[in-house]
N, C-alpha and C positions, 0 to 999 in steps of 0.2 A: 579534566583531571578527575580521576574517580576517587570516592571515599573509601576508607578501609573497612572492610567487612567486620561486624562485631564477632566476638568468639562463638556465640550461639549460631550465627549465620555461617561460620566456617564448618562447624560441626554438621549443621543441616545440609551445606553443599557436599561434604565428604559422604554423608549417608545417601544423598541423592544420586551421586555419581556411582557409588558402589551398587545401589539398587538397580540402575538402568544398566550398568555393565552386567549384572547377573541376568539380565533378561535376554541377552544376545546369544546367539548360535554361532559357535566357532566355525561351523561349515560354511556359514553365509559369507565369511570372510576368506574362504579357501584355506582356513587353518586345518592342520591333521586332526582326525578324531582320536580319541582316546580318553582313558579315565582322568577325570579331574577331581580335586577335592571339593571344589565349589562350583556351582553352575555358571555358565556364561564365559566372557573372556577373562583372562588374567590382566592384572594391572600392567605388566610389561608389553602385553599385546596390544592394549589400548594406546599405551604411550608410543609404541612403534607406529601404529597406524595414524596417530594424531600428530607425529613428528615432534614429539617432545621427550624429554629424558625421563627414564623410569623413576629415577629418585625424585624428580620434580612432581610427576604425576602421583606418586605415592604420598608425597607431603601434602598435596592438595587433597587427597582422600582422607588423610589423617587430620585435616582441619588446621594445618600449620599456617602460621602468619606469613603467607605470600600473596602476591597481587598478580593474577593471571591477566595476560593482555586479552584484548577483545579478539584478536585473531587467534590465540590459542584457544579461547573458549568456543569460538565458531568451529575450529577444527575438531575439538573433542566432542561437541554437540553433533557434528556430522557423523564422527565414528560412532557414537552411541545411538545414532538415528532418532534424535529427538524431533518431536513435532513442533510447530510454532510456539505452543503454549510452554512446552517443556523447555524450550530453548530460552524464552524470556524468563523463565523461572530460573534457569542456570545463571543468567546474566545478573538477575536481581540478587541472588544469593552471593554472587561475587562483588556486589556493589558497583556493577557497571551498568550503563544503559544499553538495552538490547538494539541491535541494528534493525532497521525496518525491513520487512520482508522485500524480496527482490520483485520488481515489476514483472508480471507474467506468472504470478504465483497461482492465479485463477481465483473463481468464486465458488463457495461451497454450495451443494445442491440445496441446503435449507435457506440460505440467503436468496439464491435464484427463485426459489418458491415464493418466498416473502415478497419479492419485488413483483413477480406476476400476480400475486393475490391482492396487492394494494389497488383500491379503485381511485386513486389520484395519480397524475403523472409521476413517474419514478424511473430511476436507473440507478446503477452502480457504476461508479468510475474509479480508476486509480490515480495516483499522484501526478501521473503524466498527462491526465485528463482523457484518457481512453476510456470510451464508453464500452462496458463489458457485458452488461444485462440491462434489459428494459422491459417495459410493459406496453400494453396496447394504448393506455391513456396517454403516455407521453408521445407515442406515434401519432396521435390525432393532434396533439398540442404543437409538436416540434417537427419531426421528420421520422420516416420508416428507416431506422437504422440497418435493417435487414436487406434493404436495396443497396447499400454500400458495401465496398470491399472492407475488410477488417482494418486496414491501415487507414481508412477514411473516416472511422468512428472515433474521431477525436475532437473534443470541443474547441480547442484552438483552431485546428485545421478547418472545421466547419465554419467557424466564426470569420475567418479571413478569406477562404477559398470557395466557399459554397454560397452562391448568392441568394438562392431560396431560403437558406436558414438565416443567413444575415438579414434580410429584408424583414423577417418576421418580428425581429427585436426592436422595440420602439426606440429606446435609447442605446443604440448599438455601441457607439464609441465609449460610453462609459462602462458598459458591460464588458467590452472586449479588452480595454484597458485594466479592468480589475482581474480578468482572467489571466492576462500576460503576467500581472504581478503575483498571483497565485502560482503560476507555473514557475516564475523565477524563484520564489520561495521553496517550492518542492525541489527544484533542481539543485539549490544549494545544500539541501539536507541528504539528497540521494547519495549513496555510496558509489554507485555505477551511473555516471552522467551521460553515458554514450546514447541511451534511449532518447534523453532529453535533447541532447545536441544535434541529433540527426534530424529532429523535428524543427529546431531552430534553424538550421541550415536550409532546410526545404521552404520554411515560411519566409525567411529572410530574402530568399531568391525570388519568390513569387509575390510578395506583398511589401510594398514600401511602407505601408503604415505599420506592420509588424516590425519591419527592419528598425524604423525610427523608434518606437516604443520600446523595443528590446533594450535600447541603450540607457533607458530609465533605470533609477534605483529603488522604486517603490516595491514593498511586498506586502501582501495581505492574504487572508484566508477567506474565501468565500463560503462561509457555513450558514449564514443566515442573512435574508434580506429580501427585497422587493424585486420584481421583475415584470415589465409590461409588454405583452405580445399582440401583435395585430392578427385579428380573426379575418377569415375570408371575406366578411361582409364589410370590412373597413373599420369595425369597432375594435376597441382595446380591451383587453382583459388583464386585470391585476392578479398577479399571483405573489404569495410568500413562499420562497424556497428554504428549504432546510436541509442541511447535510448533516449527517450522523455517521460516526465511525464505529463498524462493528467490533465487538471485544476481540482482541487478539489479532486484529487486521488493521493496524494503523495506516496501511498503504491504500485502503479503500474508503469510500465515502458513498453512503446510501442517500441520494439526493431526491426529494419529494417536492412537488409544487402544489400548493393549497390556493384555491381560487378566492381572492380576498373580498370580492364584491361583484354584483352583475356587471356585464359588459356595458360599456357607454359608447355612444356613436360620436366620433370626433368630426364628422361632416355637418353636423347641425350648429 
């Protein structure tokens, strides 16, 4: 249940909507050209394109005490062509929690450059646990994601269906169960569950372990912890992993692995 926006929030919301409306070009919406008293779209045009009444949208810009639904805000934001930061601002001014960006929104050029510049193993994943960008260091530690098909670059899929990946993780069961819990929590929060459900169906058919563990109810977030990996020579390397969320992109995590101590040999 949303809170009611304060009067100053409603006034700021109205000014924000008016400003963004003025930036638009009528021709981009197939509207006829002609002289206009003010630049941009008219209120009635925004209302028509967003599927709301003219009077309701007018009241919204005037800062009246109304509570727009999340769906109405989404449609208005789409008409006004708001970017993710502007869309989140629209929801904040309306005292509503902004929906997370849809899976598949992509990674910015700057974030990709950062990942490749980091000298420790690092990658970016989304809430479905798809690996989107990675660096050379994580290839040396885990797997060369470039050799996989895009749909195969998924942490859960690799954990349960790719034996070389699975065998590198010392405490595989604990880690796999934890990732299932993370995936379960992310699916519950997702507006569109179909990308999650398609992976659940695939893994349930291919892995009895996943099928059994998916029936659990545990939820957790893997944002920091330890991970032990097997090196080619049989030794174990301990890492501390850290997941950070980029500003404005709650659907993404930048995951890094920091070596905790020198490798030790388990054969002695």
